[in-house]
N, C-alpha and C positions, 0 to 999 in steps of 0.2 A: 503494499500499500504506499508507505513512505519510502522514499529514494534515500538511499545512504549518501552522507556526503562525507568528504575528506576534510577533517580539522587541519587547520594550518595553525602552528604554533608560532606567536610573536616573541622573537627573541628580545630579552632584556639583560643587560648586565647587570651583577647584583655588587661586582668589586670593580674596582679600578684597574685590578690585575688582569681581570678577564677582558676589558676593553684595551688594554696598553698592548696586548699582544696584536690586535689589529691596527693600532695606530703606527707600532714600531715596522710592520709588515702589511702595507696596505692592499697589496695584490692578494694576500692568502685567501680573501673573500670578502668580494665587493661590496655585498648587502651588509655584512656585517662590521665593513669598515665605516660605511654610513652611519650604523647604529653606534658605533665605538664613538664617532665624533660628536654623535648626539649626546653621549653618555659625558664625554669631556667637557663639553658646553653646560648641559645643565649641572655638573657638579664644579663648575667655575674652574677646570685645570686648563685654562688658556695657554699659560707659559709651556707646561709640558707638550701640548698640541701643537702649538708654534714651533717649539724647539723640534721635535720629531719631524715636522713637515719641512721645515728648513732643511733638516740634515736630508731628508730625500730630495729636495729642490736642487741642493750643490749636488747630489750622486745622480741627478738625473733619473730618479726613479720614481718620481711622486705624478700620477695623473692629474692634470691641472683640473679638474671637476671635483677631487676632493678637497683641494684648495680653496677654490669657489664656494663649494658647500659650506665649510667650515666658517670662511668669512661672512658669507650671507645668513649664515643661522647665529652669529654672535651679536647678540644685542647690547650688550656691554661693551664698552672700549678699553680693552687691555691696557693700561698705561705704564706698568711698571717698568724700571730703567731696561731690564733685561728682554722684555718685549718690543720696546722700543727698538733696540738694537737689532733684533730680528727683521722689523719693518723696514729700518735703514738697509740692511745688509740685501733683503731683496728688492728695494728699489735701485740699489746699486748695481746689483750682479743678477738678478733675477731676469728669467726671459719675459717677453711680454705678456704669455699667458699667463705668467705669475703676477706681473706688475699690475696690470690692468684691472684686476680683482681688487687688489690691494689699495690702489688709486681711490676705488670706488667705496670700498670701505673705509679708509681713512677721510674720505669727504663727509660722509655721515658721522665720523667722530670729531671733525675740524674744531670744534670748540672746545672739547675736552682736550685735544693733543694740542694746543695751540702753542704751547711753551716748546714742544719738540719741534713743531712745524717750522717756528721762528728761529730755531736752533739749526734746522735745514738750511737756512739763508747762508750760513757760515760755511758752508761745504764748498768745496774746490769746485766741483763738476758743476757748470751753468745749469744742466738739464735737471738736476736733483734740486737747484733754487728755485728755478721756473715751475717745476711741479709742486712745490712747497707754495708757492703763490697762489697757483691756480687750486690747490685744496683749500686752502685758506679763505677764498671766494666764497666757500659755504657758510662762512663766520662772520658776520660783522660785529665786531666790536672797537671802540674807539682807541683802545691800547694797540691793536692789530695795525689800524690804520697809521697810528703815529709810527711804530716801529718800521712799516714798510717805507714811509717816507724819510725816515731816516736813513735806511737802507739804501734807498733810491739813489741818495747824494753819492755812495760809494761805489753803488753798481756799475760794472764796466761793459757786461754783455748786454747786447741789443736786446735778445730774447727775452732776458729777465726783466730788463727795464718795461718792454712792452707788456709783460704780464703784470706788472707792479702797476702800470697805469692803467691797465684793463680793469683791476681792481679798486682803482681810485675812480675811476670813470662811475664804477657802479654804486659805490658809497661815498664818494667825496661831492662836496658842492662845488659849483661853478666858480666860485672865487678861489676855492683851493685849487682847482685845476688851472687856472690863470697864473698863479702863483708857482705852481709846479712846473708849468711848462715854461716860464720865464727862468726858473733857475735852471731846468735843463738846457735851454738854448745858450744861458750864460757859460754853462759847462761844456758846451758842444756835443750834448746828448740828445738834441731835438730830434725828432722824426721827422 
């Protein structure tokens, strides 16, 4: 009369060590790796997750979909020194498929990570400085605007200057922009 159906068991990790196995070896079982990522995020094991994934990124053994999934599911913005170092390493050395999801993630955390992003303005690589300003566009605060204006006076790279001007066009007023353009023309940096 009734048809039998096959029960499917939903796997849930009970302990860190159970989930850790799939984070350390993500290719072991793709479905369980996604569940292990969920476990790590739910239990706020952000640093361990980021550290392991960065290790796999360096060794070119991580499917970028795991990285994207982890970043998309982190509603909290990990901001400890160790986590910030991982972000910086991925920004500097990661492939495009790892950098782009990280940039999107950092944009959502821009206000919380503003100190870190403003520190990136001191990096030698102009691409990193440009990216930092681009991410800061998602967070308006007067202190950020002041720092960018201060940095604009020292900046020599055209692409970074243009990105800062873009930020200031969004959040600055007309009078400020006149003064900034006047300052840039005196320094020979006008575009």
